[in-house]
C-alpha positions as CSV (number, residue, x, y, z in Angstrom):
1,M,48.7,-83.5,-25.1
2,Q,47.0,-80.4,-23.4
3,Q,43.6,-82.3,-24.0
4,A,44.9,-85.5,-22.6
5,G,46.3,-83.9,-19.6
6,I,49.9,-84.9,-20.2
7,P,52.6,-82.9,-18.5
8,T,55.3,-81.6,-20.3
9,G,58.3,-79.3,-20.0
10,S,62.1,-79.7,-19.2
11,T,62.0,-78.6,-15.6
12,R,59.9,-80.3,-13.1
13,P,57.4,-78.3,-11.6
14,F,57.9,-77.5,-7.7
15,G,56.0,-80.0,-5.8
16,Y,56.5,-82.8,-8.1
17,K,59.1,-85.3,-8.9
18,D,61.1,-85.7,-12.0
19,D,58.1,-87.6,-13.8
20,K,56.0,-84.5,-13.0
21,R,53.2,-86.7,-12.0
22,T,54.2,-88.0,-8.3
23,L,54.3,-85.5,-5.3
24,E,57.6,-84.5,-3.9
25,P,56.3,-84.8,-0.1
26,A,58.5,-82.0,1.4
27,E,57.9,-79.6,-1.3
28,A,54.0,-80.5,-1.6
29,A,53.8,-79.8,2.2
30,A,55.6,-76.4,2.0
31,L,53.3,-75.5,-0.8
32,R,50.0,-76.6,1.2
33,K,51.4,-74.5,4.2
34,T,52.1,-71.7,1.7
35,V,48.5,-71.6,0.7
36,E,47.2,-71.8,4.3
37,R,49.5,-68.9,5.2
38,I,48.4,-66.5,2.2
39,L,44.6,-67.3,3.0
40,T,45.2,-66.3,6.8
41,G,46.9,-62.9,5.9
42,A,50.6,-63.6,5.2
43,S,52.2,-62.0,2.2
44,P,54.1,-63.5,-0.7
45,R,57.3,-61.5,0.1
46,A,57.4,-62.8,3.8
47,I,56.8,-66.3,2.6
48,A,59.7,-66.1,0.2
49,A,61.8,-64.7,2.9
50,D,61.0,-67.7,5.2
51,C,61.7,-70.0,2.5
52,N,65.2,-68.4,1.8
53,K,65.9,-68.6,5.5
54,Q,65.3,-72.2,5.7
55,G,67.4,-72.8,2.5
56,L,64.5,-73.9,0.5
57,T,65.1,-73.5,-3.3
58,T,63.1,-73.6,-6.4
59,T,63.3,-76.5,-8.8
60,R,66.2,-74.7,-10.6
61,G,68.1,-74.2,-7.3
62,N,67.4,-70.5,-7.1
63,G,66.3,-68.4,-4.1
64,W,62.6,-67.2,-3.9
65,S,61.0,-63.9,-4.4
66,K,57.4,-62.6,-3.9
67,E,57.0,-63.0,-7.7
68,T,58.2,-66.5,-7.9
69,V,55.7,-67.5,-5.1
70,K,53.0,-65.8,-6.8
71,Q,53.9,-67.9,-10.1
72,V,53.8,-71.2,-8.4
73,L,50.5,-70.4,-6.8
74,R,48.7,-69.1,-9.9
75,N,49.4,-72.3,-11.9
76,P,46.4,-74.2,-11.9
77,R,48.5,-77.8,-12.0
78,I,48.7,-77.4,-8.3
79,C,45.0,-78.0,-7.9
80,G,45.0,-81.0,-10.7
81,Y,44.1,-78.9,-13.7
82,R,46.3,-79.2,-16.9
83,S,47.7,-75.6,-17.6
84,R,48.9,-73.6,-20.5
85,K,50.9,-70.4,-21.1
86,V,49.4,-67.5,-22.8
87,R,51.2,-64.8,-24.3
88,E,49.7,-61.5,-25.1
89,F,51.4,-58.4,-26.9
90,N,50.5,-54.9,-26.0
91,P,50.9,-52.5,-29.1
92,E,50.7,-49.5,-27.2
93,T,53.5,-50.4,-24.8
94,G,55.3,-52.7,-27.0
95,T,55.5,-55.3,-24.3
96,E,54.6,-58.9,-24.0
97,S,52.9,-60.6,-20.8
98,V,52.9,-64.2,-20.1
99,R,49.9,-65.5,-17.9
100,V,49.0,-69.3,-17.1
101,E,45.5,-70.6,-17.5
102,P,43.7,-73.8,-17.3
103,V,43.1,-75.9,-20.5
104,L,39.5,-76.4,-21.3
105,D,38.0,-79.3,-23.0
106,D,35.1,-79.1,-25.8
107,D,32.4,-78.5,-23.2
108,G,34.5,-75.5,-21.6
109,E,35.3,-77.6,-18.5
110,P,39.0,-77.6,-17.3
111,V,41.1,-80.6,-18.2
112,K,42.3,-82.8,-15.5
113,G,46.0,-83.6,-15.5
114,Q,47.8,-86.8,-15.3
115,W,49.2,-86.2,-11.9
116,S,48.2,-85.9,-8.1
117,S,46.9,-82.6,-7.0
118,I,48.5,-80.7,-4.1
119,I,45.6,-78.4,-3.1
120,S,41.8,-78.2,-3.7
121,V,40.4,-76.4,-6.7
122,T,38.5,-74.3,-4.0
123,D,41.7,-73.3,-2.3
124,W,43.4,-72.6,-5.6
125,E,40.4,-70.2,-6.6
126,A,40.6,-68.7,-3.2
127,V,44.5,-68.1,-3.2
128,T,44.4,-66.5,-6.9
129,E,41.5,-64.2,-5.7
130,I,44.0,-62.9,-3.1
131,I,47.4,-62.6,-5.1
132,G,45.5,-61.8,-8.4
133,R,45.1,-64.3,-11.3
134,N,47.5,-62.6,-13.8
135,P,51.3,-61.1,-13.4
136,E,51.6,-57.3,-12.8
137,P,53.3,-55.4,-15.3
138,G,56.0,-54.9,-12.7
139,D,56.6,-54.5,-9.1
140,A,53.9,-52.9,-7.3
141,Y,54.6,-49.1,-6.8
142,N,53.3,-47.0,-3.8
143,A,53.9,-43.1,-4.3
144,R,53.5,-42.8,-0.5
145,K,57.0,-42.7,1.1
146,Y,55.7,-42.1,4.9
147,L,53.7,-44.6,6.9
148,G,51.2,-42.1,8.0
149,S,50.7,-40.2,4.7
150,G,46.9,-40.0,3.7
151,I,46.0,-41.5,7.1
152,L,46.7,-38.8,9.7
153,R,44.3,-36.1,10.0
154,C,44.5,-32.5,12.1
155,D,42.1,-32.9,15.1
156,K,41.7,-29.2,15.8
157,N,38.1,-27.9,15.5
158,G,37.1,-26.8,12.2
159,C,40.2,-28.3,10.3
160,G,40.5,-32.1,9.7
161,S,43.2,-31.7,6.9
162,H,45.6,-34.5,6.0
163,L,48.9,-34.1,7.7
164,R,51.9,-33.8,5.3
165,A,55.5,-35.3,5.9
166,Q,58.1,-32.6,6.3
167,K,61.9,-33.1,6.8
168,A,63.2,-31.4,9.9
169,P,65.2,-28.4,9.1
170,A,69.0,-28.5,9.9
171,S,68.6,-25.6,12.5
172,R,66.7,-28.4,14.6
173,K,69.8,-30.6,14.8
174,K,67.6,-33.7,14.4
175,P,69.1,-37.1,13.6
176,E,69.7,-37.6,9.6
177,G,66.2,-38.4,8.1
178,F,64.1,-37.0,11.0
179,F,60.8,-35.7,9.7
180,Y,57.5,-34.2,11.2
181,Y,53.8,-34.8,10.1
182,T,52.4,-31.2,10.1
183,C,49.1,-29.8,9.2
184,P,49.5,-27.4,6.1
185,D,49.8,-23.7,6.8
186,K,46.7,-21.5,6.5
187,R,48.2,-19.5,3.6
188,S,48.3,-22.8,1.6
189,G,44.3,-23.0,1.8
190,Y,44.8,-26.6,2.9
191,G,44.8,-26.7,6.5
192,C,45.3,-24.7,9.7
193,G,49.0,-25.0,10.5
194,G,48.4,-25.8,14.1
195,V,49.6,-29.4,14.7
196,R,52.9,-30.8,14.1
197,I,54.1,-34.3,15.6
198,S,57.3,-36.4,15.4
199,G,57.2,-38.6,12.4
200,P,59.3,-41.5,13.6
201,E,57.3,-41.7,16.7
202,T,54.0,-41.5,15.0
203,D,55.0,-44.1,12.6
204,E,56.0,-46.5,15.5
205,A,52.6,-45.5,17.3
206,L,50.8,-46.6,14.0
207,K,52.6,-49.8,13.9
208,M,51.6,-50.9,17.4
209,L,48.0,-49.8,16.6
210,V,47.8,-51.9,13.7
211,I,49.6,-54.9,15.5
212,S,47.2,-54.7,18.4
213,K,44.3,-54.6,16.4
214,H,45.4,-57.5,14.3
215,E,46.1,-59.5,17.5
216,E,42.7,-58.5,19.0
217,E,40.8,-59.8,15.8
218,A,42.7,-63.0,15.9
219,E,41.5,-63.7,19.6
220,D,38.0,-62.7,18.5
221,R,38.2,-65.1,15.7
222,Q,39.6,-68.1,17.9
223,A,36.8,-67.5,20.3
224,T,34.2,-67.5,17.6
225,G,32.9,-70.8,16.3
226,V,32.9,-70.9,12.6
227,P,30.3,-72.8,10.2
228,E,31.6,-76.0,9.0
229,E,29.9,-75.5,5.5
230,W,29.1,-72.7,3.2
231,E,25.4,-72.2,3.3
232,G,25.4,-71.8,-0.4
233,E,27.2,-75.1,-1.4
234,N,23.9,-76.9,-2.0
235,E,22.8,-74.1,-4.3
236,L,25.9,-74.2,-6.1
237,A,25.8,-77.9,-6.7
238,R,22.2,-77.6,-8.0
239,I,23.0,-75.1,-10.5
240,R,25.8,-77.1,-11.8
241,E,23.7,-80.1,-12.1
242,D,21.0,-78.1,-14.0
243,I,23.5,-76.9,-16.4
244,D,24.9,-80.5,-16.9
245,D,21.1,-81.6,-17.3
246,W,20.4,-79.0,-19.8
247,T,23.6,-79.6,-21.8
248,E,22.6,-83.2,-22.1
249,R,19.0,-82.3,-23.3
250,R,20.6,-80.0,-25.9
251,E,22.7,-82.8,-27.2
252,Q,19.7,-84.9,-27.4
253,R,17.8,-82.0,-29.2
254,L,15.3,-81.9,-26.6
255,V,15.4,-78.1,-26.2
256,S,15.9,-75.5,-28.7
257,K,19.2,-73.5,-29.0
258,E,17.4,-70.3,-28.2
259,R,16.0,-71.8,-24.9
260,F,19.4,-73.6,-24.0
261,F,21.6,-70.7,-24.3
262,A,19.1,-68.2,-22.5
263,F,19.1,-70.8,-19.9
264,L,23.0,-71.2,-20.0
265,A,23.8,-67.4,-19.8
266,K,21.6,-67.0,-16.5
267,S,22.8,-70.0,-14.9
268,E,26.5,-69.3,-15.8
269,A,26.0,-65.9,-14.2
270,T,24.5,-67.3,-11.1
271,E,27.4,-69.9,-11.0
272,R,30.2,-67.4,-11.2
273,R,28.3,-65.1,-8.2
274,L,28.1,-68.3,-6.1
275,V,31.7,-69.1,-6.7
276,N,32.6,-65.6,-5.6
277,E,30.8,-65.8,-2.7
278,R,32.1,-69.0,-1.5
279,N,35.7,-67.5,-2.0
280,E,34.8,-64.6,0.1
281,W,33.2,-67.0,2.9
282,R,36.5,-69.3,2.7
283,R,38.9,-66.3,3.5
284,P,37.6,-65.4,6.8
285,V,36.9,-69.2,7.8
286,L,40.3,-70.1,6.9
287,R,41.7,-67.3,9.2
288,A,39.7,-68.3,11.8
289,K,40.7,-72.1,11.7
290,G,44.3,-71.6,10.9
291,E,47.3,-70.5,12.7
292,P,47.0,-66.6,12.5
293,I,50.1,-64.8,11.0
294,D,52.4,-63.3,13.9
295,L,52.4,-59.7,12.7
296,R,54.5,-58.4,15.5
297,G,57.2,-61.0,14.8
298,E,56.9,-60.5,11.0
299,W,56.8,-56.6,10.6
300,G,60.5,-56.1,10.6
301,D,60.8,-58.4,7.5
302,L,57.8,-56.5,5.5
303,D,58.7,-54.1,3.0
304,F,57.4,-50.4,3.0
305,V,54.4,-51.3,0.4
306,E,53.5,-54.2,2.6
307,K,53.5,-52.4,5.8
308,R,51.3,-49.6,4.2
309,A,48.8,-52.0,3.1
310,Y,48.2,-53.4,6.7
311,V,47.9,-49.6,7.7
312,E,45.4,-48.9,5.0
313,K,43.5,-52.1,5.7
314,T,43.3,-51.5,9.5
315,L,42.7,-47.7,9.9
316,L,40.3,-45.5,8.0
317,T,42.1,-42.2,9.8
318,V,44.0,-41.2,12.9
319,L,43.3,-38.0,14.2
320,V,46.3,-36.0,15.5
321,A,45.6,-33.6,18.4
322,S,47.8,-30.6,19.5
323,A,50.6,-31.2,22.0
324,I,49.2,-30.5,25.5
325,R,52.9,-30.5,27.1
326,L,56.4,-30.5,25.6
327,G,57.6,-34.1,25.4
328,G,54.3,-35.8,26.1
329,P,53.8,-39.5,24.8
330,V,52.8,-39.3,21.1
331,R,50.3,-42.1,21.6
332,D,48.4,-39.8,23.9
333,R,47.8,-37.3,20.9
334,L,46.2,-40.1,18.4
335,T,42.6,-41.0,18.1
336,P,42.5,-44.1,15.7
337,I,39.3,-44.8,13.7
338,Y,39.4,-48.4,12.3
339,R,37.9,-49.7,9.3
340,G,34.6,-51.3,9.9
341,E,33.8,-49.1,12.8
342,D,30.6,-47.0,12.8
């Protein structure tokens, strides 16, 4: 049944009707929009939240989570490939993991399913590069508890140490949970102890730096023309034609096994490289063509790990200067250094 591309299972897949072959228009459209949003920068968690707000449920009638979004997107059936579940047992941890992969035919090619595809193979490859092809062992964990940890550095001459988050002592009569970012004391051997700044105000400033940079880059992408076709498409097509040609010649015994497999190893390595390059090309192109994510509007719906990811992706570091006057704007003390800048 796998080799014939016949669908199985008791529950209909999301995006398809009960026959598991015919597209369910509304769900298929939602999946296409989800793929577009992932490729243009949205997070699975934000998409799950939007689905739940809209009252869109899974085919079992349940709400969405970031993991169910990833599960649907990882399944190659949405690009027309027959899939199968693979269970792997880890003897060291005593746990079992389950992943979904395309079924391959005798020639090592993905088996086409007996149903309509929702997205292209290229888009499926690109989106799984972003979210990962295999499930994580658990929810992502980030040891950082503060938005600026690992990003903020002391701007005093000769220092440059990372600032540390420190809860305000009770004697300062600050609100519950208030904290500072401080340069470690000289006695610690890690800093100068000469810089301290309000934590909540600094985190708010970091948020605005990230959002402003995101919006600036979105405007630049919209103002810049994008190529209609990836420049390596012809080379990739030629490599695949050569592989097919040599495979046929080998079946006819026109080339030796040694020559054939030597050629195949080299050509498949080139094919993998080109596919990876195409995926890397598609992501910025789709971001330029698609509707940019409204980071300003969605920031409040992101969890801490997702906010940290945006900060780390945008900012290489932020230098924090000493206070010039009491009560001055926190933003005036920050010098952002963005990733990708010289």
